[in-house]
C-alpha positions in Angstrom: 0.0 0.0 0.0 1.3 3.5 -0.9 2.3 5.9 1.9 -0.1 8.6 3.0 2.1 11.3 1.3 1.5 9.6 -2.0 -2.3 9.8 -1.5 -1.9 13.5 -0.5 0.0 14.2 -3.7 -2.4 12.2 -5.7 -5.4 14.2 -4.3 -3.5 17.4 -5.2 -2.8 16.2 -8.8 -6.4 15.1 -9.3 -7.2 18.8 -9.8 -5.6 18.4 -13.2 -8.8 16.6 -14.3 -10.6 19.9 -13.9 -8.2 21.7 -16.3 -8.5 18.8 -18.8 -12.3 18.9 -18.6 -12.3 22.7 -19.1 -10.1 22.4 -22.2 -12.4 19.6 -23.5 -15.4 21.8 -23.0 -13.8 24.7 -25.0 -13.7 22.6 -28.1 -17.4 21.7 -28.1 -19.5 23.2 -30.9 -21.2 26.4 -29.7 -24.7 24.7 -29.8 -23.5 21.7 -27.9 -22.7 22.5 -24.2 -21.2 19.9 -21.9 -24.6 18.6 -20.7 -25.8 18.0 -24.2 -22.5 16.3 -25.1 -23.0 14.1 -22.1 -26.5 13.0 -23.1 -25.3 12.1 -26.6 -22.3 10.3 -25.2 -24.4 8.2 -22.9 -26.9 7.3 -25.6 -24.0 6.3 -27.9 -22.4 4.2 -25.1 -25.5 2.6 -23.5 -28.1 2.7 -26.2 -31.8 3.6 -25.8 -33.0 4.5 -22.3 -35.6 6.1 -20.2 -35.2 9.6 -18.8 -34.8 8.2 -15.3 -31.8 6.1 -16.4 -30.3 9.2 -18.2 -30.6 11.2 -15.0 -29.0 8.3 -13.0 -26.1 8.1 -15.5 -25.6 11.9 -15.5 -25.8 11.8 -11.7 -28.3 14.7 -11.7 -31.9 15.2 -10.8 -34.5 14.3 -13.5 -35.4 18.0 -14.0 -31.8 18.8 -14.9 -31.6 15.8 -17.2 -34.8 16.9 -18.8 -33.3 20.3 -19.7 -30.3 18.7 -21.3 -32.5 16.2 -23.2 -34.8 19.0 -24.4 -31.8 20.9 -25.7 -30.6 17.9 -27.8 -34.1 17.0 -28.9 -34.7 20.6 -30.1 -31.7 20.1 -32.4 -32.9 16.8 -33.7 -30.0 14.9 -32.1 -32.3 12.5 -30.3 -35.7 11.0 -30.6 -38.2 10.3 -27.9 -40.6 7.4 -28.4 -43.4 6.1 -26.1 -42.2 3.3 -23.9 -44.2 0.1 -24.8 -43.9 -1.1 -21.2 -45.2 2.2 -19.7 -47.0 4.7 -22.0 -46.3 7.5 -19.6 -42.6 7.2 -20.1 -40.5 8.0 -23.1 -37.5 6.1 -24.5 -34.6 8.3 -25.6 -32.6 7.2 -28.7 -29.8 8.8 -30.7 -31.0 10.0 -34.1 -29.0 9.9 -37.3 -28.3 13.6 -36.9 -27.2 12.9 -33.3 -24.8 10.2 -34.5 -23.3 12.7 -36.9 -22.9 15.2 -34.0 -21.2 12.5 -32.0 -18.7 12.1 -34.9 -17.9 15.8 -34.6 -17.5 15.6 -30.9 -15.2 12.5 -31.2 -13.1 14.1 -33.9 -12.6 17.3 -31.8 -11.8 15.5 -28.6 -9.4 13.1 -30.3 -7.6 16.0 -32.0 -7.4 17.9 -28.7 -5.8 14.9 -27.0 -3.5 14.3 -29.9 -2.4 17.9 -29.8 -1.9 18.0 -26.0 -0.2 14.6 -25.8 1.9 14.9 -28.9 5.1 14.6 -27.0 3.9 11.4 -25.2 5.0 8.0 -26.6 2.4 5.4 -27.5 3.5 3.4 -24.5 2.9 6.4 -22.2 -0.6 6.9 -23.6 -1.3 3.2 -23.2 -0.1 3.4 -19.6 -2.3 6.4 -18.9 -5.3 4.5 -20.3 -4.6 1.4 -18.3 -4.1 3.4 -15.1 -7.2 5.5 -15.6 -9.2 2.4 -16.3 -7.9 0.8 -13.1 -8.7 4.0 -11.2 -12.2 4.0 -12.5 -12.7 0.4 -11.6 -11.3 1.0 -8.1 -14.0 3.6 -7.5 -16.7 1.5 -9.1 -19.2 3.0 -11.4 -21.5 4.7 -8.9 -23.8 5.8 -11.7 -24.7 2.3 -12.7 -24.7 0.6 -9.4 -26.2 3.2 -7.2 -23.7 2.6 -4.5 -21.4 5.2 -3.0 -18.3 4.8 -0.9 -18.5 5.9 2.7 -16.7 9.2 3.1 -15.8 10.7 6.5 -18.0 13.7 7.3 -15.2 16.3 7.1 -14.4 15.1 3.5 -18.0 15.6 2.3 -17.8 19.4 2.3 -16.3 20.2 -1.1 -13.7 23.0 -1.6 -14.4 25.8 -4.0 -12.3 24.0 -6.6 -13.9 20.6 -6.2 -17.4 22.2 -6.2 -16.8 23.5 -9.8 -15.7 20.1 -10.9 -18.7 18.4 -9.3 -21.3 20.7 -10.9 -19.8 20.4 -14.3 -19.3 16.6 -14.2 -19.7 14.7 -17.4 -19.7 11.0 -17.7 -16.4 9.4 -18.1 
């Protein structure tokens, strides 16, 4: 097990994720804010789903998810169909236009990463991918399991920096 000083430094270095996310948000098309990009990404990754599942995956209230979904629906990037199992619910699905928008988002994010990591070797990028995958697995996927790790009370009050990261969270 790593020494406490390693975890302290790791916690400090984790703030870099906020800078990366801000840079990633800057390359989004003007009509596709981060919440909209998150909706499209989740539909691409997980397929058709109900609004409640979207809110769960976004880790936000259904009303917040509804605003993001309305934005992408207004642009024709998703379709909403009646749920055959429950006529009161709607099933969200990525439209052809939404798939094309995802291609744009993927191209832009891939290019940004290629630019920022141009001085990294393929082995270093592979190592980063492996370590980030392992980190994600160590924390579990709270969005899909509904479980959360127990955190000491003092650690549950976010700092100003972490508050900005929490409120702008997008799915990984």
